[in-house]
C-alpha positions in Angstrom: 116.6 -12.3 84.0 120.3 -12.6 84.7 120.9 -12.9 88.5 123.4 -10.0 88.2 120.7 -7.7 86.7 118.1 -8.9 89.1 120.4 -8.1 92.1 121.1 -4.6 90.6 117.4 -4.0 90.0 116.3 -4.8 93.5 119.2 -3.1 95.2 117.4 0.2 95.6 114.6 -1.5 97.5 116.4 -3.9 99.8 119.5 -1.7 100.2 117.6 1.5 100.0 120.2 4.4 99.8 118.4 6.5 102.4 116.9 4.1 104.9 119.5 1.3 104.8 122.8 2.7 103.5 122.0 6.1 105.2 123.3 8.1 102.2 122.0 11.5 101.0 120.6 12.3 104.5 121.3 16.1 104.2 119.1 16.8 101.1 116.6 14.2 102.2 115.9 16.0 105.4 116.4 19.6 104.1 114.1 19.3 101.1 111.5 16.8 102.2 109.2 19.5 103.7 106.6 18.8 101.0 105.9 16.4 98.1 106.8 18.8 95.3 110.3 19.6 96.6 110.9 15.9 97.4 109.8 14.6 93.9 111.8 17.3 92.1 115.0 16.8 93.9 114.5 13.0 93.8 114.2 12.8 90.0 117.0 15.3 89.5 119.3 13.1 91.6 118.1 10.0 89.8 118.9 11.5 86.4 122.4 12.3 87.5 122.9 8.9 89.1 121.8 6.9 86.0 123.8 8.9 83.5 127.0 9.3 85.6 126.9 5.5 86.3 126.6 4.9 82.5 129.5 7.2 81.6 131.8 6.1 84.5 131.2 2.4 83.7 131.9 3.0 80.0 135.2 4.7 80.8 136.2 2.5 83.8 139.1 0.9 81.9 140.3 4.3 80.5 140.3 6.6 83.5 143.7 6.4 85.3 143.5 5.2 88.9 145.4 8.3 90.2 142.7 10.7 88.9 139.7 8.4 89.4 137.8 10.5 91.9 138.4 13.9 90.2 137.3 12.4 86.9 134.1 11.0 88.6 133.3 14.5 90.0 133.8 16.1 86.6 131.4 13.6 85.0 128.8 14.0 87.8 129.1 17.8 87.7 128.4 17.8 83.9 125.1 16.1 84.4 124.2 18.2 87.4 124.8 21.3 85.2 122.4 19.9 82.6 119.8 19.3 85.2 120.2 22.7 86.7 119.9 24.4 83.3 116.7 22.4 82.6 115.1 23.2 85.9 116.0 26.9 85.8 114.7 27.3 82.3 111.5 25.2 82.4 110.5 24.8 86.1 111.1 28.2 87.6 108.9 27.5 90.7 110.8 24.4 91.5 114.1 26.2 90.8 113.1 28.9 93.4 112.3 26.2 95.9 115.2 23.7 95.5 117.6 25.5 93.2 120.3 25.9 95.8 120.4 22.2 96.4 120.8 21.2 92.8 124.6 22.0 92.6 125.0 20.0 95.8 124.0 16.9 94.0 127.7 16.8 92.8 128.8 15.8 96.3 125.8 13.6 97.1 127.1 10.5 98.8 124.7 8.3 96.9 126.1 9.3 93.5 129.8 9.3 94.3 129.3 6.1 96.3 127.7 4.2 93.5 130.3 5.5 91.1 133.1 4.2 93.2 131.6 1.0 94.6 129.6 -0.1 91.6 129.9 1.7 88.2 133.7 1.5 88.3 133.6 -2.2 88.7 130.7 -3.3 86.5 129.5 -3.3 82.8 127.4 -0.5 81.4 124.0 -2.3 81.4 124.3 -3.4 85.0 125.6 0.0 86.1 122.6 1.7 84.5 120.2 -0.7 86.1 121.9 0.0 89.5 121.6 3.7 88.9 117.9 3.4 88.1 117.3 1.2 91.1 119.1 3.3 93.6 117.6 6.5 92.0 114.1 5.1 92.3 114.9 4.1 95.9 116.0 7.6 96.7 112.9 9.1 95.0 110.6 6.7 97.0 112.4 7.5 100.3 112.4 11.3 99.9 108.8 11.4 98.5 107.6 9.3 101.5 109.4 11.8 103.8 107.9 14.7 102.0 104.3 13.3 102.0 104.6 12.4 105.7 105.9 15.8 106.8 103.5 17.7 104.7 100.6 15.8 106.1 101.7 16.3 109.7 102.6 19.9 109.2 99.7 21.1 107.0 96.8 18.8 107.7 97.4 18.0 111.4 99.0 21.4 112.0 102.0 20.1 113.9 104.4 22.8 112.9 107.6 21.1 114.1 107.4 18.7 111.1 108.0 21.6 108.7 111.3 22.3 110.5 114.6 20.4 110.5 113.9 18.8 113.9 110.7 17.3 112.5 112.6 16.0 109.5 115.0 14.1 111.8 112.0 12.6 113.7 110.2 11.4 110.6 113.5 10.1 109.1 114.2 8.1 112.2 110.7 6.6 112.5 110.6 5.7 108.8 114.1 4.2 108.9 113.0 2.0 111.8 109.8 0.9 110.1 111.6 0.2 106.8 114.2 -2.0 108.5 111.6 -3.9 110.5 109.6 -4.7 107.3 112.8 -5.7 105.4 113.7 -7.9 108.4 110.3 -9.6 108.4 110.6 -10.2 104.6 114.1 -11.7 104.9 112.9 -14.0 107.6 110.0 -15.3 105.6 112.2 -15.7 102.5 114.7 -17.7 104.5 112.0 -19.9 106.0 110.6 -20.5 102.5 114.0 -21.4 101.1 114.6 -23.8 104.0 111.2 -25.4 103.5 112.0 -25.9 99.8 115.4 -27.5 100.6 113.8 -29.9 103.1 111.3 -31.0 100.4 114.0 -31.5 97.9 116.0 -33.6 100.4 
């Protein structure tokens, strides 16, 4: 696979939008009280991220620089509206639980950040791959948060983890763990690369 595509595909893992880039923290903590909420908001965000990246990348040479950000917000808001209509029509229970947070996807830092930093500078295919990768990274992060908090609050009966304070605690611990694991992986990859270079020399 093209190195450019590979880099975009793995970006959501190694540069996880939540645990590494620290984006989308507000919805992650607010709606990760259980797995259902986390998965619902995660996939809604991923849908908007993928399709807004696609459209913004396709129009990147047409949108005037002076109205760049307003244009991005209009595009993102269009897909957010589609998601909101779908959830309210077909998933009423989920809508009752996370409905208020769906419109806030418009100002989610992950989506606007990828639009500005990536989609506006890359071709459509790479931008869609980036949106999918970052979206899956967000889904994985918020679902892990939701599963951890639900287990601690409902199974172990530690009620603080159902509250915002507990969300911050779990967020901090998972962020630390994620970055330690990524650091170990990077060190092993570096050592392996150095070993291969020594053999070739």
